VOZA-608487 format. One record per residue: x, y, z of N, C-alpha, C in turn; residue number from 1. Coordinates in pm, whole numbers. Example, Ala and Ser with C-alpha at 12.3 -4.5 7.8 and 13.67 -1.06 7.14 Angstrom:
BEGIN
      nu      nv      nw     cau     cav     caw      cu      cv      cw  seq
    1319    -569     780    1230    -450     780    1320    -330     780    1
    1285    -225     708    1367    -106     714    1290       3     787    2
REM end
This chain:
BEGIN
      nu      nv      nw     cau     cav     caw      cu      cv      cw  seq
    3468   10745    6838    3470   10595    6831    3460   10500    6773    1
    3343   10514    6680    3312   10392    6617    3365   10429    6494    2
    3416   10517    6424    3509   10517    6314    3595   10492    6340    3
    3725   10519    6432    3804   10442    6476    3805   10279    6464    4
    3700   10226    6486    3674   10045    6492    3671   10061    6409    5
    3573   10135    6262    3513   10029    6160    3677   10117    6068    6
    3750   10180    6091    3913   10172    6024    3984   10082    6054    7
    3973   10030    6195    4070    9918    6192    4034    9811    6176    8
    3885    9793    6148    3815    9640    6071    3864    9635    5982    9
    3822    9799    5872    3891    9757    5699    4034    9765    5746   10
    4108    9769    5802    4253    9761    5805    4284    9624    5798   11
    4216    9577    5915    4239    9415    5940    4191    9340    5829   12
    4086    9329    5805    4007    9281    5669    4102    9294    5530   13
    4138    9367    5496    4245    9426    5377    4368    9355    5417   14
    4394    9317    5507    4554    9287    5542    4484    9111    5528   15
    4438    9077    5594    4434    8930    5594    4339    8858    5416   16
    4290    8995    5366    4234    8916    5253    4359    8890    5167   17
    4459    8985    5151    4580    9000    5098    4668    8867    5144   18
    4664    8881    5240    4737    8769    5314    4657    8621    5215   19
    4557    8590    5255    4508    8501    5184    4512    8470    5026   20
    4470    8604    4968    4527    8553    4798    4663    8521    4790   21
    4760    8574    4827    4930    8543    4827    4934    8393    4874   22
    4867    8392    4964    4898    8208    4966    4897    8146    4907   23
    4748    8177    4811    4704    8085    4716    4794    8069    4616   24
    4854    8163    4573    4923    8251    4438    5041    8175    4460   25
    5108    8115    4552    5245    8097    4551    5208    7932    4630   26
    5312    7851    4541    5326    7743    4507    5429    7673    4604   27
    5456    7580    4660    5602    7538    4755    5712    7557    4684   28
    5724    7505    4561    5874    7547    4488    5893    7709    4502   29
    5783    7794    4458    5789    7940    4479    5838    7996    4583   30
    5745    7954    4653    5816    7960    4841    5970    7960    4879   31
    5972    7846    4811    6115    7762    4878    6258    7846    4761   32
    6196    7921    4660    6298    7982    4563    6307    8133    4672   33
    6140    8180    4753    6185    8297    4767    6292    8311    4909   34
    6252    8168    4964    6401    8160    5107    6484    8149    5055   35
    6520    8061    4957    6702    8020    4925    6745    8190    4909   36
    6635    8255    4821    6700    8379    4784    6732    8476    4901   37
    6651    8504    4954    6650    8549    5113    6786    8499    5227   38
    6764    8380    5206    6929    8381    5267    7042    8363    5250   39
    7016    8358    5087    7171    8418    5066    7190    8508    5067   40
    7071    8570    5100    7104    8779    5050    7176    8824    5222   41
    7131    8740    5304    7116    8773    5448    7288    8682    5456   42
    7328    8574    5396    7487    8535    5402    7533    8661    5324   43
    7523    8681    5247    7618    8769    5215    7619    8900    5276   44
    7466    8978    5300    7524    9113    5440    7610    9075    5501   45
    7615    8960    5577    7676    8885    5687    7828    8901    5660   46
    7852    8833    5553    8030    8840    5470    8010    8971    5455   47
    7916    9052    5384    8015    9198    5426    8033    9307    5554   48
    7922    9270    5595    7997    9319    5765    8062    9251    5789   49
    8098    9158    5797    8270    9099    5866    8371    9125    5804   50
    8353    9154    5672    8450    9195    5616    8501    9372    5638   51
    8350    9439    5625    8386    9561    5682    8481    9642    5844   52
    8400    9524    5891    8449    9536    6093    8594    9415    6059   53
    8652    9324    5980    8772    9261    5975    8788    9159    6061   54
    8675    9112    6075    8648    8993    6118    8634    8857    6059   55
    8678    8868    5884    8649    8760    5826    8750    8700    5828   56
    8880    8771    5886    9004    8638    5887    9028    8557    6007   57
    9096    8445    6081    9066    8437    6183    9208    8500    6223   58
    9202    8531    6402    9270    8593    6444    9416    8529    6480   59
    9495    8638    6499    9621    8572    6510    9624    8546    6634   60
    9579    8612    6756    9566    8553    6878    9528    8363    6900   61
    9489    8326    6830    9411    8193    6836    9483    8078    6814   62
    9553    7966    6872    9614    7877    6798    9527    7790    6721   63
    9612    7757    6610    9605    7686    6494    9616    7530    6560   64
    9526    7451    6553    9561    7306    6589    9605    7241    6476   65
REM end
């Protein structure tokens, strides 16, 4: 039982340490760049899925105004 607690504490402390180190190394501009890249990738993936499913074009059943 003591070994499981010590392994869990080592893992938790290493995760905490890596989070602190990574947050110190990133500027606001760098983080914003990463977020923008992720948003572009998600939008591209969304468009790809819509194209594959065939729902990227308007439905002919909907009346246009």
